[in-house]
C-alpha positions in Angstrom: -9.8 33.6 20.8 -11.5 36.7 22.0 -14.9 37.6 20.7 -14.9 41.2 22.1 -14.8 42.7 18.6 -17.8 40.7 17.4 -21.2 42.4 17.2 -23.0 41.4 20.4 -26.3 41.5 18.5 -25.4 38.5 16.4 -27.1 35.2 17.4 -25.0 33.3 19.8 -23.7 29.8 18.9 -22.9 28.0 22.1 -22.7 24.4 20.8 -22.2 22.7 17.4 -25.3 21.9 15.5 -24.6 18.2 15.9 -23.9 18.4 19.6 -20.7 17.9 21.5 -19.2 14.5 20.9 -17.4 12.3 23.5 -13.7 12.7 23.7 -11.8 9.9 21.9 -9.5 8.3 24.4 -9.5 4.5 23.8 -8.0 2.4 21.0 -11.4 1.2 19.8 -12.7 4.8 19.6 -9.6 5.9 17.8 -9.9 3.2 15.2 -13.6 4.2 14.7 -12.4 7.8 14.3 -9.8 6.9 11.7 -12.4 5.0 9.7 -14.8 7.9 9.9 -12.2 10.3 8.6 -11.3 7.9 5.7 -15.0 7.7 4.8 -15.4 11.5 4.9 -14.9 13.9 1.9 -13.3 17.2 1.3 -11.0 19.3 3.5 -10.6 18.7 7.3 -11.1 21.5 9.8 -8.3 21.3 12.4 -7.6 22.9 15.8 -5.7 22.1 18.9 -5.8 23.2 22.5 -2.6 23.5 24.6 -1.8 24.2 28.2 0.8 26.9 27.5 2.1 28.6 30.7 0.9 25.6 32.7 2.6 22.5 31.4 6.1 22.0 30.1 6.4 22.4 26.3 3.6 23.2 23.9 2.1 19.8 23.3 -1.6 19.4 22.4 -4.1 18.3 25.1 -7.1 18.2 22.8 -7.3 18.0 19.0 -10.5 18.9 17.2 -11.4 17.8 13.7 -14.4 18.1 11.4 -14.9 16.8 7.9 -18.0 16.4 5.7 -19.4 12.9 6.2 -17.4 12.5 9.4 -18.7 15.2 11.8 -16.7 16.6 14.7 -14.1 14.5 16.4 -12.4 15.4 19.7 -9.2 13.5 20.3 -7.2 13.2 23.6 -3.5 13.1 22.5 -2.5 12.2 26.1 -4.3 8.9 25.8 -2.2 7.6 22.9 1.5 7.1 22.2 0.9 8.6 18.7 -1.9 9.9 16.5 -0.1 8.9 13.3 -3.1 6.8 12.1 -5.2 9.9 12.2 -2.6 11.9 10.3 -2.4 9.2 7.6 -6.2 9.2 7.3 -6.0 12.9 6.6 -2.8 12.9 4.5 -4.4 13.5 1.1 -6.9 16.1 2.4 -6.4 19.9 2.7 -6.2 20.9 6.4 -8.1 24.1 7.3 -6.5 25.9 10.3 -6.7 29.4 11.8 -3.2 30.7 12.6 -1.6 27.4 11.5 1.8 28.2 12.9 0.3 28.0 16.4 -1.0 24.5 16.0 1.2 22.7 13.4 4.1 22.1 15.8 1.9 20.4 18.5 0.1 18.4 15.8 3.4 17.2 14.4 4.5 16.2 17.9 1.4 14.1 18.1 2.2 12.5 14.7 0.0 14.6 12.4 1.6 16.4 9.5 -0.3 18.0 6.6 0.6 18.1 3.0 -1.7 21.0 2.2 -3.0 23.8 4.3 -5.6 26.5 4.1 -5.0 29.1 6.8 -8.0 31.3 7.4 -6.0 33.9 9.2 -3.5 34.2 6.3 -6.4 34.4 3.9 -8.1 37.2 5.9 -4.8 39.1 6.1 -4.2 38.8 2.4 -7.7 40.3 1.9 -6.7 43.1 4.3 -9.6 42.3 6.6 -9.6 44.8 9.4 -10.1 42.1 12.0 -8.8 38.6 11.4 -9.4 36.7 14.6 -11.5 33.6 14.1 -14.5 34.9 16.1 -14.4 38.2 14.1 -14.3 36.4 10.8 -17.1 34.0 11.7 -19.2 37.0 12.8 -18.4 39.1 9.7 -18.9 36.3 7.1 -21.3 33.8 8.7 -23.3 36.1 10.9 -23.1 34.3 14.2 -21.3 34.8 17.4 -19.2 32.0 19.0 -19.2 31.4 22.7 -15.7 32.1 23.8 -15.2 31.9 27.5 -12.5 29.3 27.9 -9.5 30.6 26.0 -7.0 30.3 28.9 -8.2 27.3 30.9 -6.0 24.4 31.8 -6.6 22.0 28.9 -4.5 19.3 30.6 -7.2 18.9 33.2 -9.1 15.6 33.1 -12.0 15.1 32.7 -12.6 18.2 30.6 -16.0 19.9 31.4 -18.7 19.8 28.8 -18.8 23.6 28.3 -15.0 23.5 27.6 -15.5 20.8 25.0 -18.3 22.8 23.4 -16.0 25.8 23.2 -13.3 23.7 21.6 -15.7 22.0 19.1 -17.0 25.4 18.0 -13.5 26.3 16.7 -13.9 23.8 13.9 -17.7 23.9 13.5 -17.7 26.6 10.8 -14.2 26.5 9.5 -15.1 24.7 6.3 -17.8 27.3 5.4 -15.4 30.1 6.3 -12.7 28.6 4.1 -15.0 28.5 1.0 -16.1 32.1 1.5 -12.5 33.3 1.8 -11.4 31.3 -1.2 -14.1 33.0 -3.3 -13.0 36.4 -2.1 -9.3 35.7 -2.8 -10.2 34.7 -6.3 -12.3 37.8 -6.8 -9.4 40.0 -5.5 -7.0 38.2 -7.9 -5.0 37.0 -4.9 -5.6 33.3 -5.1 -2.2 32.5 -6.6 -0.3 34.4 -3.9 -2.5 32.7 -1.3 -1.5 29.3 -2.7 2.2 30.3 -2.1 1.4 31.4 1.4 -0.4 28.2 2.2 2.3 26.1 0.8 4.8 28.0 2.9 2.6 27.6 6.0 2.3 23.8 5.6 6.1 23.6 6.0 6.3 25.6 9.2 8.5 24.3 12.0 9.4 26.3 15.1 12.8 27.9 15.0 15.5 26.0 16.9 17.7 28.3 19.0 21.3 27.0 19.7 21.2 29.0 22.9 17.6 29.0 24.0 18.4 30.8 27.3 19.0 34.0 25.2 15.2 34.0 24.8 14.7 35.0 28.4 12.6 38.1 28.6 14.5 41.2 29.8 17.9 39.7 29.0 19.0 43.0 27.4 19.3 44.5 30.9 22.4 42.3 31.5 25.4 44.1 29.9 28.3 41.8 31.0 29.4 38.2 30.3 29.3 37.1 33.9 25.7 38.1 34.3 24.7 36.3 31.1 26.5 33.2 32.4 24.4 33.3 35.6 21.2 33.5 33.5 22.4 30.6 31.4 23.2 28.5 34.5 19.8 29.3 36.2 18.0 28.7 32.9 19.4 25.2 32.6 18.5 24.3 36.2 15.0 25.7 35.7 14.4 23.8 32.5 15.5 20.5 34.0 13.2 21.0 37.0 10.3 22.1 34.8 10.6 19.2 32.4 10.8 16.7 35.3 7.6 18.1 36.9 5.9 18.8 33.6 5.2 22.4 34.5 5.9 25.6 32.6 9.4 26.9 33.4 8.0 30.3 34.5 6.3 28.5 37.3 9.7 27.5 38.8 11.1 31.0 38.6 10.1 33.9 36.4 12.3 35.3 33.7 12.3 38.7 35.4 13.4 37.2 38.7 16.3 35.4 37.0 17.5 38.5 35.3 17.3 40.5 38.5 19.2 37.8 40.4 21.9 37.5 37.7 22.7 41.2 38.0 23.4 41.0 41.8 26.0 39.3 43.9 23.8 36.7 45.6 25.2 35.6 49.0 22.6 32.9 49.8 19.6 31.1 48.3 17.4 33.1 50.7 17.9 36.2 48.6 16.1 34.5 45.7 13.1 34.1 48.0 13.1 37.9 48.6 13.1 39.0 45.0 10.3 41.5 44.4 7.3 40.6 42.2 5.8 37.3 41.3 7.5 34.2 40.1 9.8 33.5 43.1 11.1 30.0 43.5 10.4 27.6 46.4 13.1 27.2 49.0 14.2 23.9 47.6 14.4 25.2 44.0 16.1 28.4 45.3 18.9 26.2 46.7 19.4 24.5 43.3 19.4 27.8 41.5 21.8 29.3 43.9 24.2 26.4 43.5 24.1 26.9 39.7 25.0 30.6 40.2 27.9 29.7 42.6 29.3 27.2 40.0 29.1 29.8 37.3 30.9 32.4 39.5 33.8 29.9 39.9 34.3 29.6 36.1 36.9 31.8 34.3 35.7 34.8 32.3 36.5 33.2 28.9 34.0 30.5 29.6 31.2 33.0 29.9 28.9 33.7 26.9 29.5 36.7 24.7 27.3 39.7 25.1 26.5 39.7 21.4 24.4 36.8 20.3 26.6 34.9 17.9 23.5 33.8 15.9 22.5 37.3 15.0 22.8 37.7 11.3 22.9 41.5 11.3 26.5 42.7 10.7 28.4 44.9 13.1 28.2 48.5 12.1 30.1 51.6 12.9 28.2 54.7 14.2 28.3 56.2 10.7 27.1 52.9 9.2 24.3 52.6 11.8 23.1 56.1 10.8 23.2 55.1 7.1 21.3 51.9 7.9 18.6 53.9 9.7 18.2 56.2 6.8 18.1 53.3 4.3 15.5 51.5 6.5 13.3 54.6 6.7 13.2 54.8 2.9 12.7 51.0 2.5 9.8 51.1 4.8 8.2 53.9 2.9 8.6 52.1 -0.4 7.2 48.8 1.1 4.3 50.6 2.6 3.4 52.4 -0.6 3.5 49.1 -2.6 1.5 47.3 0.0 -1.2 49.9 -0.2 -1.3 49.5 -3.9 -1.6 45.8 -3.6 -4.1 46.1 -0.7 -2.1 43.8 1.6 -0.6 44.4 5.0 3.0 45.7 4.6 4.4 42.8 6.8 2.8 40.3 4.4 4.5 41.9 1.4 7.8 41.4 3.1 8.8 40.5 6.6 10.1 43.6 8.5 13.0 41.7 9.9 14.3 41.0 6.4 14.1 44.6 5.5 16.0 45.6 8.6 18.8 43.1 7.9 19.0 44.1 4.3 19.2 47.8 5.3 22.1 47.0 7.6 24.0 45.1 4.9 23.4 47.8 2.4 25.0 50.3 4.8 28.3 48.5 4.8 29.4 50.6 1.9 30.1 50.6 -1.8 28.9 52.9 -4.6 28.0 50.1 -7.1 24.4 49.4 -8.1 22.5 47.0 -6.0 22.7 43.4 -7.3 19.0 42.4 -7.9 19.9 38.7 -8.2 21.8 38.9 -4.9 18.9 40.6 -3.2 16.5 38.0 -4.6 18.7 35.2 -3.3 19.0 37.0 0.1 15.2 37.0 0.4 14.7 33.5 -0.9 17.2 32.0 1.5 15.3 33.5 4.4 12.0 32.1 3.4 10.4 34.8 1.3 7.9 33.6 -1.2 8.3 34.1 -4.9 5.5 36.7 -5.1 7.1 38.6 -2.3 10.5 38.5 -4.0 9.0 39.7 -7.3 7.3 42.6 -5.6 9.8 43.6 -3.0 13.3 43.0 -4.5 13.1 45.7 -7.2 11.8 48.4 -4.9 14.4 47.6 -2.2 17.2 47.7 -4.8 16.0 51.1 -5.9 16.3 52.4 -2.4 19.8 51.1 -2.1 20.8 52.7 -5.4 19.3 56.0 -4.3 21.3 55.9 -1.1 24.5 55.1 -3.1 23.8 57.9 -5.6 23.5 55.4 -8.5 21.6 56.8 -11.4 19.0 54.7 -13.0 
């Protein structure tokens, strides 16, 4: 996490007060860590380091914990089949994380799943803090500056250097103190109840599963025909298999941009993949596999190609007139949401997720002159994960916008 926004005059904290502990990588050390956690009290500060963009997937390569009476623990998940015993030792405790959605999936993969969460980023955003990165919050509320030089290193490297471990340990060193300060501020701002709803929602977070993950390729919108999409799909599958086998990030086999560019041309040989402009070109051997996949795709009939429109998109198809109406409705919905968010002193995207507002505006544009159904709008928001406080605040004002568009009198 960047510390560029932190006052450089604050005192620098470059190691935890209790020093940097040894990394836990043996069964005996793990058993001792579990016992120490069970003997500790209060919430547990939790963080994890991944090797995103370097290794395949998003698994954790270091997990940091701190609890009163326990101290800091640094766990090497790669040394164990599972860290379920650690998860069980923490099961009844509140977990304190910053930006929990970033770490909960890799923690779950290691066998650690919380029952309660306090997310310091969510807390800071509910308080409308101008800067809500961890380093900024530590600086603003605890008056120290964290050493932050190793955000993008290869955490899969072994052994991990001492200064990297110090950096990682600092991420949990002051989380408990920060949590207590933020709770007090939330209570003073009369936002503790909605924070509880947000934390409960955060504890249940799981990454979205995409039925067609190849559609997540960056720049895919440049491909306007089914055949081109089929080529991307074919190359994506080969790339993913190679990346998983080698345990490297897929982009290190061939970059998204290179795949999209190749899919839009009539490749005559694998050598053309080696001459694509920019970075992220494949090796000659990988280029041959990718080219074979493209050739196989080209032999398939058109009706076996993917559709241009993503079938998973929930936004309905609209005519040009309906699109214009949806745009107008969305503009007024945004204004209403922004005004209410300002009154509540919360960011507008925490009051209601912008994607839900866009989808609702599109559905409202489909027609009809009847009043908006408040119950239906509430159900729409609830089914898509909106919290009860969000529904109570947003549903009435969104319905008013729909009624105004339809000319319905109050």
